[in-house]
Legacy VTK file of the C-alpha trace (Angstrom):
# vtk DataFile Version 3.0
C-alpha trace
ASCII
DATASET POLYDATA
POINTS 143 float
-15.389 14.529 22.030
-12.637 12.672 21.496
-10.855 11.873 17.908
-7.552 9.817 17.251
-5.477 12.866 15.804
-4.326 12.391 12.008
-0.833 12.730 11.040
0.486 14.619 7.669
-0.507 11.490 5.513
-3.775 11.303 6.940
-2.924 8.017 8.960
-4.040 7.405 12.376
-1.335 8.203 15.208
0.083 5.841 17.580
3.018 5.266 20.282
1.987 8.663 22.103
-0.493 7.215 24.601
-3.331 9.985 25.230
-1.209 12.505 22.693
-2.451 10.481 19.890
-5.766 11.971 20.806
-7.484 15.232 19.998
-10.257 15.815 23.191
-12.615 18.615 23.692
-10.835 21.167 21.506
-11.240 23.118 17.851
-8.740 20.941 16.377
-10.969 17.651 17.351
-14.058 19.177 15.524
-11.785 20.322 12.847
-10.819 16.707 12.498
-14.380 15.482 12.644
-15.746 18.418 9.830
-12.773 16.566 7.846
-13.951 13.209 8.051
-17.549 14.649 7.263
-16.401 16.186 4.077
-14.217 13.410 2.913
-16.813 10.894 2.896
-18.769 10.650 -0.684
-22.164 9.568 -0.139
-22.428 5.683 -0.777
-19.229 4.659 0.248
-19.546 3.379 3.808
-21.082 0.195 3.634
-22.980 0.059 6.938
-25.037 2.917 5.881
-24.763 3.875 2.210
-27.131 6.887 2.807
-24.044 9.026 5.002
-21.564 11.211 3.300
-21.433 14.262 1.308
-23.359 13.685 -2.378
-20.617 14.998 -4.538
-21.440 13.009 -7.266
-25.175 14.341 -7.623
-25.253 17.349 -5.998
-22.117 19.075 -5.710
-20.041 18.083 -8.976
-22.740 16.821 -11.049
-24.639 19.041 -13.897
-26.699 21.996 -12.794
-25.586 22.169 -9.338
-23.531 25.314 -9.586
-26.842 27.249 -7.613
-26.956 24.599 -5.093
-23.369 23.002 -4.242
-22.608 25.163 -1.246
-25.978 24.566 0.527
-25.035 20.878 0.281
-21.516 21.255 1.495
-22.322 23.802 4.369
-25.032 21.321 5.695
-22.511 18.544 6.258
-20.201 21.096 8.002
-22.919 22.380 10.345
-24.330 18.508 10.874
-20.823 17.804 12.465
-20.904 17.380 16.468
-19.284 20.245 18.105
-19.777 23.185 15.351
-22.097 25.740 16.546
-22.072 28.077 13.465
-19.930 28.673 10.336
-18.684 32.532 10.249
-17.124 32.623 7.153
-17.119 30.002 3.716
-15.668 30.247 0.323
-15.381 27.574 -2.334
-14.453 27.291 -5.956
-15.143 24.870 -8.253
-13.104 23.926 -11.466
-14.726 22.040 -13.542
-11.480 21.274 -15.775
-9.605 19.883 -13.093
-12.500 18.302 -11.060
-11.578 20.163 -8.070
-13.576 21.813 -5.457
-11.591 24.314 -3.046
-13.430 24.734 0.532
-12.538 27.203 2.951
-14.660 27.842 6.432
-14.147 29.293 9.519
-16.257 27.769 11.972
-17.453 28.566 15.661
-17.315 25.113 17.833
-18.279 24.739 21.567
-14.571 24.675 22.331
-13.550 27.998 20.002
-13.372 28.683 16.422
-10.993 26.998 13.797
-10.385 27.362 10.160
-10.787 24.721 7.957
-9.273 24.226 4.259
-9.888 21.378 2.088
-9.567 20.547 -1.563
-11.273 17.666 -2.944
-10.480 16.024 -6.245
-12.717 13.289 -7.835
-11.251 10.548 -9.853
-11.923 9.311 -13.083
-10.196 6.195 -15.514
-9.102 7.071 -19.220
-9.497 3.935 -20.995
-7.574 2.396 -24.565
-9.880 1.291 -27.367
-9.195 -2.176 -26.055
-10.808 -1.808 -22.854
-7.383 -1.456 -20.666
-6.792 1.626 -18.429
-4.531 4.150 -19.537
-4.688 6.401 -16.839
-6.503 6.045 -13.339
-7.007 8.652 -10.460
-8.277 7.627 -7.217
-10.239 10.047 -5.671
-7.866 12.460 -3.070
-8.781 15.040 -0.700
-6.166 17.241 0.754
-7.426 18.772 4.133
-5.844 21.206 6.385
-7.148 23.162 9.581
-5.807 25.835 12.004
LINES 1 144
143 0 1 2 3 4 5 6 7 8 9 10 11 12 13 14 15 16 17 18 19 20 21 22 23 24 25 26 27 28 29 30 31 32 33 34 35 36 37 38 39 40 41 42 43 44 45 46 47 48 49 50 51 52 53 54 55 56 57 58 59 60 61 62 63 64 65 66 67 68 69 70 71 72 73 74 75 76 77 78 79 80 81 82 83 84 85 86 87 88 89 90 91 92 93 94 95 96 97 98 99 100 101 102 103 104 105 106 107 108 109 110 111 112 113 114 115 116 117 118 119 120 121 122 123 124 125 126 127 128 129 130 131 132 133 134 135 136 137 138 139 140 141 142
């Protein structure tokens, strides 16, 4: 398993040869989990069925009893993940923020992941002009 490493801003790293890659390690799988959790269903133009259905099954109305199942399924479907050994989440509807913490077993060892997902929104003035716009933002870390 091989992934190009990301920097602190979430951008690909370059200029260090093989040092730019995570290879056969828990960090490699953690980055794959990050990619899976940050992809909202419908965003990838080549296959709009992949990704986490945040708008309908996680952040939608009436999902409080089932959204954790959706997130856990997304984590378990990532290549290299063998089990979730601990999992917790908290959702704040006022700030539209979802915090996910998990310890996962991978075929290379254990790792801990933590991600915060904010859903974007736009506030419009009476004339239809944009007053404020917040793009979807994600914060992710792993150890």
